[in-house]
VMD Tcl script that draws the C-alpha trace (Angstrom):
set ca {
  {3.50 -13.09 27.39}
  {3.41 -16.30 26.17}
  {0.16 -18.10 24.64}
  {-0.98 -21.08 27.08}
  {-3.09 -23.69 26.07}
  {-6.85 -22.16 25.53}
  {-4.99 -18.83 23.92}
  {-3.82 -21.88 21.17}
  {-7.64 -23.53 21.53}
  {-8.62 -20.15 20.96}
  {-7.09 -19.60 17.64}
  {-7.40 -22.30 15.97}
  {-11.68 -22.20 16.56}
  {-10.84 -18.26 14.76}
  {-9.13 -20.05 12.01}
  {-11.34 -22.96 11.13}
  {-14.70 -20.80 11.33}
  {-12.91 -17.93 9.03}
  {-12.29 -21.57 6.74}
  {-15.43 -23.21 7.19}
  {-16.89 -19.40 6.11}
  {-14.94 -19.12 2.89}
  {-15.47 -22.95 1.58}
  {-19.60 -21.73 1.94}
  {-19.04 -19.11 0.64}
  {-17.01 -20.67 -2.00}
  {-19.89 -23.77 -2.37}
  {-22.72 -21.27 -1.98}
  {-21.05 -18.61 -4.15}
  {-18.21 -20.30 -6.73}
  {-19.32 -23.41 -7.64}
  {-23.01 -24.23 -9.50}
  {-22.30 -27.29 -10.07}
  {-21.45 -30.92 -7.36}
  {-18.72 -29.20 -6.51}
  {-20.38 -26.81 -4.32}
  {-21.99 -29.42 -2.53}
  {-18.80 -30.89 -1.35}
  {-17.49 -27.65 -0.18}
  {-20.18 -27.02 2.12}
  {-20.58 -29.56 3.20}
  {-16.32 -29.68 4.14}
  {-17.01 -25.87 5.48}
  {-19.69 -27.35 7.45}
  {-17.17 -30.13 8.85}
  {-15.02 -27.20 9.77}
  {-17.51 -25.92 11.86}
  {-18.11 -28.78 14.18}
  {-14.62 -28.84 14.36}
  {-14.17 -25.12 15.35}
  {-17.28 -26.36 18.12}
  {-14.77 -28.93 19.40}
  {-12.32 -26.81 19.99}
  {-14.08 -24.15 21.82}
  {-15.36 -27.05 24.28}
  {-12.36 -28.11 24.81}
  {-11.31 -24.15 26.10}
  {-11.10 -24.50 30.09}
  {-10.70 -28.32 30.21}
  {-7.34 -29.69 28.49}
}
mol new
graphics top color blue
foreach p $ca { graphics top sphere $p radius 0.5 }
foreach p [lrange $ca 0 end-1] q [lrange $ca 1 end] { graphics top cylinder $p $q radius 0.2 }
display resetview
């Protein structure tokens, strides 16, 4: 059983969401200064890219 394009996009979406949650958690709990805002904004960017990957499932 090989991985087709939809399963690759599903795994990429899952990985991007988990990395985004990790970055937001780092920004919220680890870094109290300006760096925390940077980590949180990059985490939100990962969420946006994961949303695009999820929207591409079935269309590529």
